[in-house]
C-alpha positions in Angstrom: 119.1 29.5 107.5 120.3 28.1 110.8 117.5 25.3 111.2 118.8 22.4 113.0 121.8 24.0 114.5 122.3 23.7 118.3 121.2 26.8 120.3 124.7 27.9 121.3 125.9 27.5 117.5 122.9 29.6 116.4 123.6 32.2 118.9 127.0 32.7 117.3 125.5 33.3 113.9 122.7 35.6 115.3 125.3 37.8 117.0 126.3 39.1 113.5 122.6 40.2 112.8 121.5 43.6 113.8 118.6 45.9 113.0 115.5 43.7 114.1 114.7 46.1 116.8 112.9 49.4 116.9 115.3 51.7 118.7 113.8 55.3 118.4 115.3 58.3 120.0 113.3 59.6 122.7 113.6 63.1 124.1 114.2 63.7 127.9 111.4 64.7 130.1 110.2 68.3 129.6 111.7 70.8 131.9 109.7 73.0 134.4 108.2 76.1 132.7 108.8 78.5 135.6 111.8 79.9 137.7 113.2 77.6 140.2 116.3 77.5 142.4 119.6 77.0 140.9 122.5 74.7 141.9 124.1 77.5 143.5 121.1 78.4 145.5 120.8 74.8 146.6 124.3 74.7 147.9 123.8 78.0 149.9 120.7 76.6 151.4 122.5 73.5 152.4 125.2 75.5 154.0 122.6 77.6 156.0 120.7 74.6 157.1 124.0 72.9 158.3 125.1 76.2 160.1 121.7 76.5 161.9 121.5 72.9 162.8 125.0 73.1 164.3 124.1 76.2 166.3 121.1 74.2 167.7 123.0 71.2 168.5 126.1 73.1 170.3 124.1 75.7 171.9 126.6 78.3 170.8 125.2 81.5 169.3 128.2 82.6 167.4 127.8 79.6 165.0 124.7 81.4 163.6 126.8 83.9 162.0 128.0 81.3 159.5 124.4 81.1 158.2 124.1 85.0 157.7 126.0 85.3 154.4 124.0 82.2 152.7 120.6 83.6 153.9 121.5 87.0 152.7 122.4 85.8 149.2 119.2 83.6 149.2 117.0 86.5 149.7 117.9 87.6 146.0 116.1 84.4 144.9 112.7 85.5 146.5 109.7 86.0 144.2 109.4 89.4 142.9 113.2 90.0 142.0 114.3 91.5 138.7 113.7 88.4 136.3 112.8 88.1 132.8 109.0 87.1 132.3 109.2 86.1 128.8 112.0 83.8 127.4 111.9 82.3 123.9 114.4 80.4 121.8 114.7 79.8 118.0 117.0 77.3 116.2 118.4 77.7 112.8 119.9 74.5 111.2 121.9 74.7 108.0 121.8 72.5 105.9 118.8 70.1 106.5 120.3 67.9 103.7 123.9 66.6 103.6 126.1 63.8 103.0 127.7 61.5 105.4 130.8 63.1 107.2 129.6 66.6 106.4 129.1 69.3 109.1 125.8 70.9 110.2 125.7 74.2 112.0 122.9 75.1 114.7 122.4 78.5 115.8 120.0 78.9 118.8 118.8 82.6 119.5 117.5 83.2 122.9 115.2 86.3 123.5 114.3 87.6 126.9 113.1 90.9 128.6 115.2 92.4 131.5 118.6 91.7 132.6 119.9 88.1 133.2 123.2 86.4 134.0 124.6 83.5 131.8 123.2 80.8 129.5 124.1 77.2 130.1 122.9 74.6 127.5 122.2 71.0 127.8 122.4 69.2 124.8 120.8 65.8 124.0 121.5 64.4 120.4 120.1 61.9 118.2 121.8 58.7 117.1 123.1 59.8 113.8 125.1 63.0 114.7 128.1 63.8 116.8 128.8 67.2 118.7 132.1 68.7 117.5 131.9 72.3 118.9 129.8 74.3 121.4 129.9 78.0 121.9 127.9 80.0 124.3 127.2 84.0 124.0 125.0 86.4 125.8 121.9 85.7 123.4 122.9 82.7 121.4 124.2 79.2 121.5 126.2 77.8 118.5 126.7 74.1 117.8 128.8 72.3 115.0 127.5 68.8 114.5 128.8 65.9 112.2 126.6 63.6 110.3 127.9 60.1 111.0 125.8 57.6 109.1 123.1 58.0 106.3 119.5 58.2 107.2 116.8 60.5 108.5 117.8 61.4 111.9 116.3 63.4 114.5 118.9 66.0 115.6 117.7 66.1 119.2 116.9 68.7 121.7 118.8 71.6 123.5 117.7 72.7 127.2 118.9 76.3 127.6 119.1 77.3 131.3 118.9 81.1 131.9 120.1 82.4 135.2 119.3 85.5 136.9 122.1 88.2 137.9 122.8 86.4 141.1 122.8 83.0 139.7 120.4 81.8 142.4 117.5 81.2 140.0 117.2 79.7 136.7 114.6 79.1 134.0 114.8 76.4 131.2 113.7 76.7 127.8 113.7 73.8 125.3 114.6 73.9 121.7 113.9 71.0 119.3 116.3 71.0 116.5 114.1 68.9 114.0 115.4 66.3 111.5 118.0 66.2 108.9 118.3 64.0 105.7 121.8 62.4 105.5 122.7 60.9 102.2 125.1 58.0 101.8 128.5 58.7 100.2 128.1 57.2 96.7 130.7 54.3 96.0 133.0 54.9 93.1 131.5 53.4 90.0 131.8 54.3 86.2 131.0 51.2 84.4 127.4 50.8 83.1 126.7 47.4 81.8 123.6 47.3 79.6 121.0 44.5 78.6 120.5 42.9 75.2 117.4 44.8 74.4 117.3 48.5 74.8 114.2 50.8 74.6 113.7 52.8 71.4 115.0 56.0 72.8 118.1 57.9 71.9 121.0 57.5 74.3 124.6 56.8 74.7 124.7 53.0 74.6 125.4 51.2 71.4 122.5 48.9 70.4 122.5 46.0 68.1 120.3 47.5 65.6 121.5 49.8 62.6 121.0 53.5 63.1 122.5 56.9 63.3 125.2 56.4 65.8 129.1 57.1 65.8 130.2 53.3 66.2 130.9 51.7 62.8 129.7 48.1 62.6 130.4 47.4 58.9 129.7 48.6 55.4 126.8 48.1 52.9 126.0 49.1 49.4 125.3 52.7 48.7 121.6 53.7 48.6 120.4 56.8 47.2 119.9 59.7 49.7 122.7 58.6 52.0 125.3 60.9 52.9 128.4 60.8 50.6 131.0 61.7 53.2 130.1 58.2 54.8 131.5 56.5 51.7 134.1 54.0 52.6 136.7 54.3 49.8 138.9 51.3 50.4 135.9 48.8 50.2 134.5 50.8 47.3 137.7 50.4 45.4 137.9 46.8 46.2 134.4 45.9 45.1 133.9 48.3 42.3 130.6 49.7 43.7 129.9 52.4 46.2 130.0 51.1 49.7 129.2 53.3 52.9 129.7 53.0 56.6 127.1 51.2 58.7 126.6 52.5 62.1 124.8 51.0 65.2 122.0 53.0 66.9 122.5 54.6 70.0 119.9 54.0 72.8 119.3 54.7 76.5 118.6 52.1 79.1 116.1 51.6 81.9 117.7 50.5 85.1 116.2 49.8 88.4 118.1 49.3 91.6 116.4 47.0 94.1 117.8 47.3 97.8 117.4 44.5 100.4 116.6 46.0 103.7 115.5 42.8 105.2 118.5 42.5 107.4 121.3 44.5 108.6 124.6 42.3 109.0 127.2 43.9 111.2 130.8 42.7 110.8 131.8 41.7 114.5 135.4 42.8 113.8 135.3 46.0 112.0 131.5 47.0 112.8 130.8 47.6 109.1 127.1 47.4 108.4 125.8 45.7 105.4 122.9 48.1 105.1 125.4 51.0 105.0 127.5 49.4 102.2 124.2 48.4 100.4 123.0 52.0 100.0 126.5 53.5 99.3 127.0 51.0 96.4 123.5 51.8 95.1 124.2 55.5 95.3 127.3 55.1 93.1 125.3 52.8 90.7 122.6 55.2 90.5 125.0 58.2 89.7 126.9 56.2 87.2 123.8 55.5 85.0 122.4 59.0 85.5 125.7 60.4 84.0 125.1 58.4 80.8 121.6 59.9 80.6 119.8 56.7 81.5 116.6 56.4 83.2 117.0 55.0 86.8 114.5 53.8 89.5 114.8 52.4 92.9 112.8 49.9 94.9 113.7 49.0 98.7 112.1 45.8 100.3 111.9 45.1 103.9 108.8 46.4 106.0 107.2 48.9 103.7 107.9 48.6 100.1 109.1 51.7 98.6 109.6 52.5 95.0 110.2 55.5 92.6 109.6 55.2 89.0 112.6 55.4 86.5 113.5 58.9 85.6 116.5 60.8 84.4 118.5 64.0 85.2 121.3 64.7 87.8 118.5 66.3 90.1 116.7 62.9 90.2 119.7 61.4 92.2 118.6 63.2 95.4 114.9 62.2 94.7 116.0 58.5 94.5 118.0 58.8 97.8 115.4 60.6 99.7 112.9 57.9 98.6 114.8 55.2 100.6 116.0 57.2 103.7 113.0 56.1 105.6 114.5 52.7 105.6 116.6 53.9 108.6 115.1 56.6 110.9 116.6 56.9 114.3 117.9 53.4 113.8 114.4 51.9 113.5 113.8 49.7 110.5 111.3 47.0 110.4 111.1 43.7 108.5 107.7 42.4 109.0 106.8 40.8 105.6 107.1 41.7 101.9 105.0 43.9 99.8 104.4 43.2 96.2 106.2 45.2 93.5 104.0 47.4 91.5 104.2 47.1 87.7 105.3 50.8 87.2 108.3 50.1 89.4 109.7 47.4 87.0 109.4 48.7 83.3 109.5 45.8 80.7 113.0 45.2 79.7 114.7 47.2 82.3 117.8 45.9 83.8 117.4 45.2 87.5 120.3 45.3 90.1 119.6 43.5 93.3 122.0 44.7 96.0 121.7 42.2 99.1 123.8 40.6 101.5 122.3 37.2 100.9 121.3 36.5 104.4 117.6 36.3 104.3 115.7 33.5 102.3 113.0 35.9 101.8 114.7 37.6 99.0 114.3 34.8 96.8 110.6 35.6 96.7 111.4 38.9 95.5 114.0 37.4 92.9 111.4 35.0 91.6 108.9 37.8 91.2 111.3 40.0 89.1 112.4 37.1 87.0 108.8 36.1 86.2 108.6 39.5 84.3 111.5 38.6 82.2 113.6 41.5 83.2 117.2 41.1 83.0 118.8 40.9 86.4 122.2 41.2 88.1 122.5 40.2 92.1 125.3 42.3 93.7 126.4 40.4 96.8 127.7 42.6 99.7 129.7 40.1 101.9 130.1 42.0 105.2 132.0 39.8 107.5 130.7 36.5 109.0 130.0 35.2 112.5 133.3 34.8 114.6 132.8 31.6 117.0 134.6 31.6 120.2 137.9 29.6 120.6 137.0 25.9 121.3 133.3 26.2 120.6 132.8 23.2 118.3 128.9 23.9 118.1 129.6 27.5 116.9 132.1 26.3 114.4 129.7 23.8 113.0 127.1 26.7 112.7 129.6 28.8 110.8 130.1 26.0 108.4 126.5 25.5 107.8 126.1 29.3 107.4 128.8 29.4 104.7 127.3 26.4 103.0 123.9 28.1 102.9 125.4 31.1 101.3 127.2 28.9 98.7 123.7 27.2 97.9 122.1 30.6 97.4 124.7 31.7 94.8 124.5 28.3 93.1 120.6 28.4 92.9 120.8 31.9 91.3 123.3 30.9 88.8 121.6 27.9 87.8 118.6 30.0 87.0 120.8 32.1 84.6 121.1 35.2 87.0 124.3 37.0 87.0 125.9 37.1 90.5 128.8 39.4 91.3 130.5 40.4 94.5 131.1 43.7 95.8 133.5 43.8 98.8 133.4 47.0 101.2 136.2 49.3 100.4 136.7 48.4 96.8 135.5 50.2 93.7 132.2 48.9 92.3 133.7 48.7 88.9 135.7 45.6 89.8 132.4 43.7 90.5 130.9 44.9 87.4 133.7 44.5 85.0 133.0 40.9 84.0 129.4 42.1 83.0 131.0 43.9 80.1 132.1 40.8 78.3 128.5 40.1 77.1 125.2 41.9 77.6 122.9 40.8 80.5 120.0 38.6 79.3 116.5 38.5 80.6 114.4 35.6 81.7 111.4 34.1 80.1 107.8 34.3 81.1 
């Protein structure tokens, strides 16, 4: 895309691209399994050592009295004191599946024998959550987290320090909070454009064929066996013969949402991610078609090709979303190569929505593959920001012009092939982008 651009100009373009790294959340080193001196014991020990050293240096015996109190308290931390031998901790996380912005509650129950002092938790969270509240009791630790971004995230770990009654020794037990699945917030969408040809299944879309629907398409002469209440009396009076209403058949549609996960373009000004907006728009599109009782499938490309065969039902929405959550797991998504689309993922005649930021030329290989199957196709562009060159940097400004020209060339090439291209801008309803498609039905390609 930036071939032939000077290095500094290409760097200005590449600063807008993110997601080509594998950044996985790593837990901290494991804590020691046994009792050990606490911070208080270390402070007392330091005070005793300083007092003894001062007595040796000055030669004054009364300075030794300053070390008496710290040494007496440290005696409580010697082995064999009243400490818990068995310490266990269990975590309850509710819910394990949620949407962006929803809260997740965690309760850690600590069990131990004998008498102890206080609990002191140390929380290490994963990338996709934020800590909002922390409460500590005698036997439990409560956390309230907020899911920030969609994906399959590792919640992190909590190291609970258990202190003895004197606070001079501590023991640490680690609790792994596991993973949660955070669904993207569906974008608002209610329009459901349909292709020219629909499968022979009953549904809610008006087909071009005659059938038992509710939309009147004309009148025709009465045939014996037709319902008499469908007689159109004004036309019958005019023509002198019985005329009845003619209705259009109602059919369902097959829709496949193809997600471009090859790159993640981040707006340098607002921080908006094209991958986030792509999946939110896809979730809204899937929900809109499922509400009209259509069959919807999903395909995600970028690294491992994931797909789910078209199905129907409101519960199918969660299956579709969960099938693509692995694209982002602890901010790790890979883009090495493309996999072939299996035939069951693209049924014959299914309307294919391709949601892409149009920043990677490899998406054209996928579009050519879909077009070769004669599936009607709509490309929904997600334009999330553009590189911002530094003031006075002429090379970066030239790179930006070439970057814009490259995107214009992509759109022109798609339209020349007869592919509908619409633009969905973040923050707007998806219906604004899909409204022009209602003027006519989406046509398919030729084999």
